[in-house]
N, C-alpha and C positions, 0 to 999 in steps of 0.2 A: 594424351591430353595434358596441357600445361596447367599447373595449379597457380592460383594467385593468393596473395595474402590480404585481399580486400574484404571488408565487411560492409554490408548494406543494412541500414536500419530503416525499417518501414513502419509507418504509423497509420494503420487502417482505422477508419472512423466508425466502422460498425462490423458486425459479425459476418455480413454478406461479403464485404471486402476481404476480410480475413480468410474466409473460405475460398474465395477465388485465388488469392495469393498462395495459399497452401496447395491448392490443386495445380497451379502453374509450376510451383517449385517441385512438387512431386513428379509432374509430367517431364520436367527437364532433369530429373534425378539430382537436384541440388539439395544438399544437406541444409537444414535450418533448425533453429531453436526458437521456441515461443516462450516469452516470459510474461506471466500474468502480473500486471502492475496494480491490480485492484485489491490484492490481498494486503492485509496489515502485517507489520512486523510482529513476530510471535511474542517478543518481550513486551511490546506495547499492549497487545491483547491480554497478556497475563496480568499486567499492572492494572488495566481497566477492570478486569474481572475481580481482582483482589479488592479494588476500591468499591465496587458494587457490593461485595459481601460485607465489607466494613460498614458501609452505609446501612445495609439491611440490619446489621447488629447494633446500629445506633452509635457507631464509632466515627463521629465526625464533629467538626466545629461549625458553629453557626455564627455569622458576623453580619451586623447591620451595615448598610451601605456607608454610613458615616464613620464606621470603625475600621474600614478596610485598610486605610493608610497606616493606622496604628498596628493592626494585625501583621502587616507586611514589614513593619519596622521603619516606615517612612516618616513617622512623626515622633 
């Protein structure tokens, strides 16, 4: 059998479509990879969790709406 260097990217809209595509690929003995795009970057999750802990400890700044420009150094 001749190999190709082609890649096909498929965007199923729901789990049912994904299951059908997986079954089809397996039936034809076509290798495939599935990447879950719904997971967050680990570094991002770490930063968010750190921020939550800092907030719980009271380690945050409070700014009134009229002071935001000054806080950001825009005034």
